[in-house]
C-alpha angles and dihedrals in degrees: 000000000000120000116240094187135005124200134178117197122185115220096223134143094272097047095045093045091052091049094048093048093048094049094046097054095115093050091047090054092047092050092045089054090048091051091050091048092049092050091050090048090049091053092048090048093050102041108025100033100026088224102142095172093058089044091053092047093051091047089051090051090050091049091047094051092045093050090045093055092045093050104042098077092048094047093046092051093044091053093048094049090047090053092049091048094049092048102038107014090221143067113283121234124196117210117201121193111192109210131181096268106015149011117253109207121193136168115204093201096054099028088230120152133180139166120222122194116221088237089065091064112108101177141358119205130188121214131171095281106007146053111215118206108199116205094172142333094294103023127077140156118220121217116193111218089215095041102079115124091172120030127351147240094291091051090048093053093048090048094051092049090051102040103030096048094151095050126097103248118198111185 
């Protein structure tokens, strides 16, 4: 079958960090709302109730949640890169070959191959340097905007709109 598009995406620190941040937006919003609520509760405790212990505890909780949200993407990316380095001793590249009826994914370093039907795509996101094709909660394909060896970003967007008609597409 003839390839419509071909893309190579390196799985490096920048790429993985951008993917983690883009896919964790909802949790980032929820945690930010929790932090704001805890800060307001702390102010109420301190000024209205004169309960400085409760104010300090709620401020500690706000700081904990804020730090947690700031560190999770870095820790996740660091663990992933460490695992790749231990297993393969090199940077991993994902090659995606967009065919007429499916996407053929291969990784030269791991010798892994898989075929994904366009109907399996749940969501397609666009970030600064990537397109993220979500297949489920824990499974995604990364498309580097600068990694096309055949076709380009405009061709990719048209292809996704045509082939992944049931997916939520956010361009």
